[in-house]
N, C-alpha and C positions, 0 to 999 in steps of 0.2 A: 422285581423292585427296580425303580429308576434311580439313577444317581442324583437327579434334581428333586426327587420327592422321597424322603426317607420314611419307611413304615416301621413302626416299633409296636409290638403287641405284648402287653404285660398285665396279667391279672384282669383281663377283660377290657383294658384301656388300650385302644389303638391310637397311637400318636402319628399324625401325618405332618412331616416337617418340610416346608419349602426349603430347598437347599441350593440356592444361587446367591450366596452371601455377597459375592463380588459385584452383583448387580442389584443388591438390596432386595433379593428374591422377586425381581420383576418377572411377570408371567410371560412365558413363551409357549409355542405349541407343544413342546415336549413335556413341560411341567403340567400343562392343562390336560393333555391326554392321560398322563399318569394319575392325575387327581380324579378324573372321571372313572378310570379303571379301578383305582383303590376304593373310591366311595361305592362303586357298584358292588364290589366284592364284600365290603364291610356290611352293606345293608342286609346281606343274607348269611353272613358268617356267624354261626351260633356262639363262637368263642369271643365275639366282640359285643361288649355291653355299651360302651361309650366311645365316641370318636372325638379326639382333640386335634385341632388344626393349629399349627404354629409355624414359626420361621427360624432359620438358623442365622447366626451372626449378629444377633441383637436387633433384627428388623423382622416384622411380620411379613409385609408384602406391600410394595409401592405401586402395585397395579400392573398394567400392561407395560411391555418393554418399549418405551417411547424412542429410545436410541435406535432400536432395531427397526421401528416403524419409519423413522427418518432416513435410515440407510437402505430401505427396501429397494431392490433393483429387479430387473427382469420384466418380462411381459406382464401386464396387468391381469389380475384374475377377475373373472366375471363377477358382478355384484351378487347374483343369485348363488353362485358357488361359495363366495366368501360368507354370505349370510347363513347358508346351510352349515358350513364348517363352524362358524362361531356358535350357532345355536346348539350344535352337538357338544361343543366344549362347555357351554353354559349349563348342561345337565348336571355339572358338579354342584351348582347352587341348589338345584331342585332336590338332588339326592341328599345333601346335607340337611335341607329343611324337612324333607318328607320321610326319610328313613325312620323306622320305628325304634330309633336309638337316640339318646341324648347326644347332641353335638355341641362342642365347646370351641370357641376361638380364643387362643391365648396370644394376645396382642402385645408384642414387645417392640418399642420403637415406632415405626410408621405403619399405618394402615391407610392406603389411599386408593382411589379409583376402584378397579375390579377387586383389589385386595380387600378394601372395606366391604364391598358387596358380598364377598365370600364370608367375611366375618359376620355380616348381618344375616346371612343365610343360616348360621348356627343358632342353636337355642339359647346359648349363654355366651357372654363375652367378658373375658377377664383382660385387664390391661395393666402394664406397669405404669408407675406414676409419671414417668417422663414421656409416655406415648403421645403421639400426635395422630389425629384422625381427620380425613377430609375426603369428600366425594371426588374432587380434583378434575373430573371429566371436562367441565366447561373451559378449564384453563388450557386444555390442548384441543379445543374445538371438537369435542366428542360428546355424544348425548348420553352415554352410559350403557353398561351391560351387566350381566350376571345377577340381574334381579334387584339391584340396589334401589331403584325407584319403588318397586313393590314392597320390599322389606322395610324401607324407611317409612313409607306411608302407613304400613300396618303397625310399626313400632311407635311412631311419634305423631302420626296424623298428617293430613295433607298439607296444612300450612307450614309446618316445620320441615317436612320433606322438601317442599318447594324452595324454601329458603336455603337449605343445605345444598341442594342441587344447582340452583340458579346462581348462587353467589360463592359457593365452595369455600367457606371459611375453614381455617385450620383450628380444630378443637383440641384443647388439652384433655388429658384423661379425666381430670376433675370436672371440666365443663361437660364432657360427654356423659359422665356419670350423673350429673345434675339433671340433664334433660332425658335421662332414661335410655341412653344409647348403650351404656355398659352395665353389666351385672355387678362387677366389683373391681376396685382398683387396688393393686398390690404393690408393695415396695419394689423398687428397682433391684435391690440386692436380693439375690435368691429367687427372682421372679419365676424362672422355669420350674424350679423345685416346688414352689408354692402353688403354681398352677397345676402341676401334676398331682400334688396332694389333694387339691380341691377336686380335680377330675376323678381321682381314685375313690373319693367318698361316694360318688355316683356309680362308678364301675363295680363297686362291691355291693351294689344294691340289687333288688329283685328285677332281673333283666326283662322278663315278660311283662311285669306290671309297669315298668318304666316305658316300655313300648306302647302299652295301652294308654297310658297317660298322654304320651306325645300324640298318639292317634286322636284322642279326644280333643286336644288343643288345636291340632291342625284342622280337624273337621269344623271346629267352632269359628274358623276364619271365614267360612262361606256358607255353611249349612243352616237351615232354619232350626229354631229351638227344638221342635218335636223330633227332628232327625238326630240332633245332638243328645237328647234325652234317651232315645232308643239306643244309640250307640253306647252311651255311658252305662246304661243298664246291662247291656250284653257284655261289655268289657269287665264291669264290676263283678258280675256273676262268674265269668270265666276266671278272673283273678282269685276269687274265693275258693276255687277248686285246685289251686296250685300248691305244690309242696312248699314253695317259698311263703305263701300266706300262712300255712299251718306252722311253719318254723317261726315266723314273726309273732304269731299269736302265743306260741309256747314261750318264746323268749320274753315277751311282755309279762306274762304271768310269773316267769322265773326270774325276772329282773336281771336279764343279761342281754348282751348284744346278739342279734340274730346272725346266723351264717347262711347266706343265700347261695343257692346252687343253680339258679336260672331255670327252674322247672317247677 
């Protein structure tokens, strides 16, 4: 575990907390390496049902550490080497998006630049009412990383994605909710507890089935209909053979809440 990324696992919910509150959780190499490592482990850990990404100190993440960029000294690093290093760190976004587990961004305060990109990589986005969201990149003469252009285009369509990237407006939580960028807006007071409670409703669900649903949805982003139908059929039949499905069916008949075991 890294000091700059706190990992907490409770009842199937893995919470990954950016922990550089003195820099508003700005991303540096250490925090990004830790995030890639944590997401890689979470993807194959059977004890993890849901992953929630959040930030310490009342801020989600303001993106790259611009102050560190401005103060960078020493011999310049070759462009190809920098590109390779950045691409390796950007695996965090792919893992959050593609792992067969629901991922949630709990956005408190600011989500900007690569911080917003990582939130967009998640399946669901919760924000407190006073949160502010912006692509930000153009304001520091950068073109963007961590998949933000991909995720925004998929979520909102090409026209809106172009507007948000080329002009970088600062959106309130309510504005972001209205255009479909957020899943839900929660009160400022008790936000982290409310976000955890929301995430726990998923974490206590049928782990294998949740993974299959996410697989179906990810495939639908690029595959033809026939391929998606084949995949749905296979996943649905496999789900019907699980212990969790039998428990859910029994609980429905008995008018009680099911207790899932992830098998």
